[in-house]
The first five atom37 places (N, CA, C, CB, O) and aatype in JSON, in Angstrom:
{
  "aatype": [12, 2, 6, 11, 14, 6, 15, 15, 10, 10, 19, 1, 15, 5, 6, 16, 13, 15, 6, 10, 2, 14, 0, 6, 11, 11, 10, 10, 4, 6, 9, 0, 1, 7, 4, 0, 9, 3, 18, 1, 0, 6, 4, 6, 11, 2, 6, 3, 3, 16, 10, 11, 2, 0, 14, 3, 14, 3, 17, 7, 19, 3, 1, 16, 10, 1, 0, 2, 10, 9, 1, 17, 10, 4, 10, 3, 15, 6, 9, 7, 16, 10, 14, 0],
  "atom_mask": [
    [1, 1, 1, 1, 1],
    [1, 1, 1, 1, 1],
    [1, 1, 1, 1, 1],
    [1, 1, 1, 1, 1],
    [1, 1, 1, 1, 1],
    [1, 1, 1, 1, 1],
    [1, 1, 1, 1, 1],
    [1, 1, 1, 1, 1],
    [1, 1, 1, 1, 1],
    [1, 1, 1, 1, 1],
    [1, 1, 1, 1, 1],
    [1, 1, 1, 1, 1],
    [1, 1, 1, 1, 1],
    [1, 1, 1, 1, 1],
    [1, 1, 1, 1, 1],
    [1, 1, 1, 1, 1],
    [1, 1, 1, 1, 1],
    [1, 1, 1, 1, 1],
    [1, 1, 1, 1, 1],
    [1, 1, 1, 1, 1],
    [1, 1, 1, 1, 1],
    [1, 1, 1, 1, 1],
    [1, 1, 1, 1, 1],
    [1, 1, 1, 1, 1],
    [1, 1, 1, 1, 1],
    [1, 1, 1, 1, 1],
    [1, 1, 1, 1, 1],
    [1, 1, 1, 1, 1],
    [1, 1, 1, 1, 1],
    [1, 1, 1, 1, 1],
    [1, 1, 1, 1, 1],
    [1, 1, 1, 1, 1],
    [1, 1, 1, 1, 1],
    [1, 1, 1, 0, 1],
    [1, 1, 1, 1, 1],
    [1, 1, 1, 1, 1],
    [1, 1, 1, 1, 1],
    [1, 1, 1, 1, 1],
    [1, 1, 1, 1, 1],
    [1, 1, 1, 1, 1],
    [1, 1, 1, 1, 1],
    [1, 1, 1, 1, 1],
    [1, 1, 1, 1, 1],
    [1, 1, 1, 1, 1],
    [1, 1, 1, 1, 1],
    [1, 1, 1, 1, 1],
    [1, 1, 1, 1, 1],
    [1, 1, 1, 1, 1],
    [1, 1, 1, 1, 1],
    [1, 1, 1, 1, 1],
    [1, 1, 1, 1, 1],
    [1, 1, 1, 1, 1],
    [1, 1, 1, 1, 1],
    [1, 1, 1, 1, 1],
    [1, 1, 1, 1, 1],
    [1, 1, 1, 1, 1],
    [1, 1, 1, 1, 1],
    [1, 1, 1, 1, 1],
    [1, 1, 1, 1, 1],
    [1, 1, 1, 0, 1],
    [1, 1, 1, 1, 1],
    [1, 1, 1, 1, 1],
    [1, 1, 1, 1, 1],
    [1, 1, 1, 1, 1],
    [1, 1, 1, 1, 1],
    [1, 1, 1, 1, 1],
    [1, 1, 1, 1, 1],
    [1, 1, 1, 1, 1],
    [1, 1, 1, 1, 1],
    [1, 1, 1, 1, 1],
    [1, 1, 1, 1, 1],
    [1, 1, 1, 1, 1],
    [1, 1, 1, 1, 1],
    [1, 1, 1, 1, 1],
    [1, 1, 1, 1, 1],
    [1, 1, 1, 1, 1],
    [1, 1, 1, 1, 1],
    [1, 1, 1, 1, 1],
    [1, 1, 1, 1, 1],
    [1, 1, 1, 0, 1],
    [1, 1, 1, 1, 1],
    [1, 1, 1, 1, 1],
    [1, 1, 1, 1, 1],
    [1, 1, 1, 1, 1]
  ],
  "atom_positions": [
    [[126.82, 104.22, 69.04], [126.17, 105.32, 70.06], [125.87, 104.47, 71.33], [124.64, 106.11, 69.44], [125.4, 103.33, 71.29]],
    [[126.16, 105.08, 72.34], [126.03, 104.39, 73.62], [124.59, 105.03, 74.16], [127.42, 104.67, 74.68], [124.16, 106.17, 73.96]],
    [[123.92, 103.8, 75.01], [122.63, 104.12, 75.44], [123.07, 104.93, 76.9], [121.59, 102.66, 75.59], [124.15, 104.75, 77.47]],
    [[122.13, 105.74, 77.31], [122.07, 106.26, 78.8], [121.81, 104.94, 79.52], [120.81, 107.48, 79.12], [121.17, 103.99, 79.08]],
    [[122.42, 105.05, 80.73], [122.33, 103.98, 81.81], [120.69, 103.68, 82.07], [123.13, 104.55, 83.28], [120.13, 102.58, 82.1]],
    [[120.04, 105.14, 82.28], [118.74, 104.67, 82.75], [118.0, 104.19, 81.53], [117.94, 105.78, 83.52], [117.09, 103.38, 81.75]],
    [[118.21, 104.51, 80.41], [117.81, 103.88, 79.21], [117.54, 102.18, 79.23], [118.93, 104.25, 78.23], [116.49, 101.54, 79.13]],
    [[118.9, 101.76, 79.41], [119.06, 100.44, 79.62], [118.11, 99.64, 80.61], [120.33, 100.34, 80.01], [117.48, 98.61, 80.34]],
    [[118.14, 100.34, 81.85], [117.3, 99.89, 82.82], [115.9, 99.78, 82.61], [117.46, 100.59, 83.79], [115.07, 98.91, 82.85]],
    [[115.86, 101.25, 81.93], [114.08, 101.19, 81.6], [113.66, 100.14, 80.69], [113.47, 102.57, 80.83], [112.56, 99.59, 80.78]],
    [[114.42, 99.91, 79.93], [114.36, 98.87, 78.6], [114.22, 97.29, 79.13], [115.95, 99.01, 77.58], [113.38, 96.42, 78.97]],
    [[115.35, 97.37, 79.77], [115.26, 95.96, 80.68], [113.93, 95.8, 81.59], [116.6, 95.89, 81.79], [113.29, 94.75, 81.61]],
    [[113.6, 96.84, 82.27], [112.46, 96.54, 83.14], [111.36, 96.44, 82.47], [112.24, 97.42, 84.11], [110.62, 95.5, 82.78]],
    [[110.95, 97.34, 81.38], [109.92, 97.31, 80.63], [109.75, 95.7, 80.05], [110.12, 98.43, 79.54], [108.63, 95.24, 79.87]],
    [[110.69, 95.08, 79.85], [110.68, 93.76, 79.18], [109.9, 92.81, 80.26], [112.3, 93.22, 78.82], [108.99, 92.01, 80.07]],
    [[110.64, 93.22, 81.53], [109.92, 92.19, 82.39], [108.4, 92.53, 83.17], [110.96, 91.85, 83.51], [107.61, 91.69, 83.59]],
    [[108.28, 93.83, 83.21], [107.09, 94.64, 83.59], [106.66, 95.31, 82.27], [107.41, 95.76, 84.78], [107.28, 95.94, 81.41]],
    [[105.0, 94.84, 82.47], [104.42, 95.67, 81.04], [104.54, 97.27, 81.15], [102.64, 95.35, 80.76], [105.0, 98.04, 80.3]],
    [[104.1, 97.53, 82.22], [103.7, 99.36, 82.4], [104.24, 99.54, 83.87], [101.63, 99.89, 82.33], [103.99, 98.87, 84.87]],
    [[105.15, 100.79, 83.69], [105.75, 101.28, 85.03], [105.14, 102.77, 85.3], [107.49, 101.33, 84.95], [104.88, 103.64, 84.47]],
    [[105.0, 102.79, 86.68], [104.28, 104.16, 86.83], [105.22, 105.15, 87.0], [103.31, 104.25, 88.0], [106.43, 104.91, 86.92]],
    [[104.7, 106.44, 87.25], [105.94, 107.57, 87.5], [106.68, 107.17, 88.32], [105.65, 108.92, 87.97], [107.83, 107.09, 87.89]],
    [[106.53, 106.8, 89.58], [107.45, 106.68, 90.82], [108.52, 105.64, 90.33], [106.61, 106.12, 92.28], [109.72, 105.83, 90.52]],
    [[108.07, 104.61, 89.73], [108.85, 103.42, 89.47], [109.95, 103.75, 88.38], [107.9, 102.25, 89.0], [111.09, 103.29, 88.46]],
    [[109.5, 104.63, 87.31], [110.57, 105.03, 86.26], [111.67, 106.24, 86.83], [109.71, 105.62, 84.87], [112.76, 106.52, 86.31]],
    [[111.06, 106.88, 88.06], [111.75, 107.74, 88.49], [112.86, 107.09, 89.22], [111.01, 108.6, 89.16], [114.02, 107.51, 89.24]],
    [[112.38, 105.97, 89.85], [113.23, 105.07, 90.59], [114.43, 104.64, 89.85], [112.5, 103.9, 91.0], [115.58, 104.88, 90.22]],
    [[114.05, 103.92, 88.65], [114.84, 103.26, 87.99], [116.1, 104.29, 87.24], [113.92, 102.48, 87.06], [117.27, 103.96, 87.02]],
    [[115.52, 105.46, 86.97], [116.01, 106.42, 86.37], [117.46, 106.88, 87.4], [114.76, 107.53, 86.16], [118.64, 107.11, 87.11]],
    [[116.64, 106.88, 88.81], [117.69, 107.44, 89.72], [118.79, 106.39, 90.02], [117.05, 107.93, 91.07], [119.95, 106.79, 90.17]],
    [[118.47, 104.97, 90.12], [119.4, 103.97, 90.12], [120.43, 103.74, 89.11], [118.79, 102.99, 90.19], [121.57, 103.34, 89.36]],
    [[119.94, 104.04, 87.91], [120.75, 103.78, 86.87], [122.0, 104.96, 87.0], [119.84, 103.82, 85.47], [123.18, 104.75, 86.72]],
    [[121.51, 106.09, 87.44], [122.36, 107.41, 87.63], [123.38, 107.43, 89.12], [121.14, 108.76, 87.72], [124.18, 108.31, 89.44]],
    [[123.04, 106.1, 89.91], [123.63, 106.21, 91.25], [123.12, 107.21, 91.92], [0.0, 0.0, 0.0], [123.99, 107.68, 92.65]],
    [[122.07, 107.8, 92.02], [121.73, 108.59, 93.08], [120.4, 108.15, 93.95], [121.58, 109.92, 92.51], [119.48, 107.4, 93.62]],
    [[120.61, 108.82, 95.1], [119.22, 108.5, 96.06], [118.08, 109.05, 95.63], [119.27, 109.0, 97.49], [118.07, 110.04, 94.9]],
    [[117.06, 108.45, 96.06], [115.87, 109.01, 95.82], [114.92, 109.03, 96.96], [115.33, 108.4, 94.76], [115.04, 108.02, 97.66]],
    [[114.09, 109.8, 97.31], [113.29, 110.16, 98.59], [112.03, 110.0, 98.31], [113.46, 111.52, 99.14], [111.71, 110.85, 97.48]],
    [[110.94, 109.17, 98.66], [109.36, 109.36, 98.48], [108.69, 109.79, 99.73], [108.63, 108.01, 98.03], [107.47, 109.72, 99.85]],
    [[109.52, 110.26, 100.73], [108.6, 110.78, 102.05], [107.85, 111.75, 101.57], [109.38, 111.4, 103.34], [108.07, 112.33, 100.51]],
    [[106.98, 111.94, 102.28], [106.19, 113.08, 102.37], [106.66, 114.27, 103.14], [105.04, 112.71, 102.85], [107.35, 114.09, 104.15]],
    [[106.31, 115.54, 102.72], [106.82, 116.62, 103.57], [105.76, 116.93, 104.91], [107.0, 118.01, 102.57], [104.53, 116.91, 104.82]],
    [[106.38, 117.15, 105.94], [105.79, 117.4, 107.15], [106.47, 117.91, 108.15], [105.29, 116.45, 107.58], [107.62, 117.54, 108.38]],
    [[105.68, 119.02, 109.03], [106.43, 119.84, 109.79], [106.59, 118.97, 111.11], [105.75, 121.28, 109.95], [105.74, 118.1, 111.28]],
    [[107.5, 119.11, 111.98], [107.82, 118.56, 113.21], [107.59, 119.52, 114.37], [109.18, 118.11, 113.18], [107.85, 120.7, 114.17]],
    [[107.1, 119.12, 115.62], [107.09, 119.58, 116.8], [108.36, 119.85, 117.17], [106.48, 118.81, 117.62], [109.29, 119.37, 116.52]],
    [[108.59, 120.71, 118.31], [110.14, 120.73, 118.82], [110.58, 119.43, 119.71], [110.4, 122.11, 119.79], [111.76, 119.3, 120.02]],
    [[109.64, 118.52, 120.1], [110.18, 117.03, 120.45], [110.45, 116.33, 119.22], [109.11, 116.11, 121.3], [111.13, 115.32, 119.38]],
    [[110.12, 116.58, 118.09], [110.41, 115.8, 116.96], [109.3, 114.96, 116.68], [111.61, 115.02, 117.11], [109.5, 113.9, 116.09]],
    [[108.19, 115.28, 117.02], [106.67, 114.47, 116.76], [106.52, 115.15, 115.68], [105.29, 114.57, 117.87], [107.07, 116.21, 115.38]],
    [[105.55, 114.36, 114.92], [104.84, 115.11, 113.43], [103.8, 116.11, 113.93], [103.92, 113.89, 112.28], [102.9, 115.73, 114.68]],
    [[103.87, 117.07, 113.64], [102.86, 118.17, 113.62], [101.96, 117.96, 112.64], [103.4, 119.46, 113.44], [100.79, 118.07, 113.0]],
    [[102.19, 117.67, 111.38], [101.14, 117.38, 110.0], [101.67, 115.92, 109.96], [101.44, 118.44, 108.25], [102.82, 115.51, 109.8]],
    [[100.61, 115.31, 110.14], [100.99, 113.88, 109.38], [100.98, 113.66, 108.03], [100.18, 112.89, 109.74], [100.23, 114.36, 107.34]],
    [[101.6, 112.9, 107.55], [101.62, 112.78, 106.19], [100.09, 112.17, 105.72], [102.9, 111.83, 105.79], [99.31, 111.56, 106.46]],
    [[99.89, 112.48, 104.38], [98.52, 111.91, 104.22], [98.64, 110.22, 103.85], [97.71, 112.81, 102.94], [99.15, 109.71, 102.85]],
    [[97.98, 109.55, 105.06], [97.86, 108.24, 104.79], [97.43, 107.44, 103.38], [97.08, 107.95, 105.67], [97.66, 106.27, 103.09]],
    [[96.81, 108.34, 102.71], [96.49, 107.73, 101.12], [97.44, 108.19, 100.21], [95.04, 108.17, 100.47], [97.27, 109.27, 99.63]],
    [[98.66, 107.31, 99.97], [99.67, 107.29, 99.32], [99.33, 107.19, 97.59], [100.43, 106.18, 99.96], [98.92, 106.15, 97.08]],
    [[99.58, 108.46, 96.82], [99.45, 108.08, 95.59], [100.12, 107.43, 94.55], [0.0, 0.0, 0.0], [100.95, 106.71, 95.1]],
    [[100.18, 107.3, 93.32], [100.69, 106.39, 92.45], [102.04, 107.14, 92.1], [99.68, 106.04, 91.2], [102.92, 106.57, 91.45]],
    [[102.2, 108.7, 92.64], [103.63, 108.99, 92.46], [104.64, 108.63, 93.75], [103.72, 110.54, 92.13], [105.79, 109.06, 93.86]],
    [[104.01, 107.82, 94.64], [105.01, 107.38, 95.65], [104.75, 105.76, 95.82], [104.8, 108.24, 97.15], [105.23, 105.07, 96.72]],
    [[103.95, 105.33, 94.83], [104.01, 103.74, 95.35], [104.77, 103.04, 93.98], [102.16, 102.94, 95.7], [104.62, 103.31, 92.79]],
    [[105.56, 102.12, 94.6], [106.29, 101.16, 93.93], [105.78, 99.86, 94.16], [107.62, 101.21, 94.27], [105.16, 99.67, 95.21]],
    [[105.94, 98.88, 93.3], [105.42, 97.45, 93.45], [106.67, 96.67, 94.35], [105.12, 96.68, 91.76], [107.83, 97.06, 94.21]],
    [[106.39, 95.74, 95.12], [107.0, 94.94, 95.47], [107.83, 94.09, 94.51], [106.28, 94.42, 96.09], [109.06, 94.21, 94.52]],
    [[107.32, 93.37, 93.81], [107.82, 92.6, 92.84], [108.95, 93.34, 92.03], [106.71, 92.16, 92.01], [110.05, 92.83, 91.81]],
    [[108.54, 94.66, 91.59], [109.9, 95.22, 90.91], [111.24, 95.45, 91.65], [109.62, 96.54, 90.39], [112.38, 95.41, 91.18]],
    [[110.83, 95.71, 92.99], [111.82, 96.12, 94.22], [112.69, 94.72, 94.48], [110.83, 96.63, 95.79], [113.9, 94.71, 94.71]],
    [[111.84, 93.54, 94.4], [112.34, 92.16, 94.35], [113.22, 92.04, 93.08], [111.14, 91.11, 94.33], [114.42, 91.79, 93.21]],
    [[112.78, 92.16, 92.09], [113.77, 92.09, 90.76], [115.02, 92.89, 90.64], [113.03, 92.52, 89.56], [116.03, 92.37, 90.17]],
    [[115.0, 94.19, 91.05], [115.97, 94.99, 91.13], [117.09, 94.11, 92.16], [115.4, 96.45, 91.63], [118.27, 93.92, 91.9]],
    [[116.54, 93.76, 93.08], [117.49, 92.91, 94.24], [117.78, 91.56, 93.62], [116.65, 92.62, 95.85], [118.87, 91.06, 93.93]],
    [[117.18, 91.04, 92.98], [117.61, 89.59, 92.74], [118.26, 89.47, 91.31], [116.31, 88.56, 92.87], [119.28, 88.79, 91.18]],
    [[117.74, 90.06, 90.33], [118.11, 89.77, 88.95], [119.69, 89.84, 88.78], [117.38, 90.8, 87.97], [120.05, 91.02, 88.72]],
    [[120.47, 89.15, 88.7], [121.93, 89.06, 88.48], [122.43, 90.12, 87.09], [122.27, 87.32, 88.18], [123.54, 90.62, 86.88]],
    [[121.32, 90.19, 86.38], [121.89, 90.95, 85.02], [121.69, 92.52, 85.39], [120.93, 90.5, 83.43], [122.19, 93.42, 84.72]],
    [[121.14, 92.67, 86.18], [120.95, 94.34, 86.52], [121.98, 94.97, 86.68], [120.27, 94.72, 87.7], [122.11, 96.09, 86.17]],
    [[123.03, 94.32, 87.5], [124.23, 95.04, 87.88], [125.59, 95.11, 86.41], [0.0, 0.0, 0.0], [126.68, 95.68, 86.39]],
    [[124.99, 94.37, 85.46], [125.97, 94.26, 84.4], [125.41, 95.28, 83.23], [126.12, 92.65, 83.88], [125.99, 95.36, 82.15]],
    [[124.46, 95.92, 83.49], [123.91, 96.91, 82.45], [124.72, 97.96, 82.14], [122.7, 97.49, 82.83], [125.32, 98.53, 83.06]],
    [[124.83, 98.28, 81.16], [126.04, 99.64, 80.94], [125.86, 100.98, 81.78], [125.99, 100.25, 79.27], [124.79, 101.48, 82.11]],
    [[126.91, 101.36, 82.01], [126.8, 102.56, 83.17], [127.34, 103.66, 82.12], [127.92, 102.34, 84.84], [127.47, 104.84, 82.47]]
  ]
}
């Protein structure tokens, strides 16, 4: 039985990082699926393309990614060899 790619990446990441927040899990699943992910806040723009309603400066855990997780994804040579 083959593991889903997101399962492989999640298992590997949980061996390195004790606990992942929801945004990090979502990122890893989308990476494994080869999909893009967008964490930007929704906001309206004026006609001149400036922000009408600036996004909340208080980023919640649903949009927070640890720098060391991103670093690990970029530098760990085994990440690219996980089953697809």
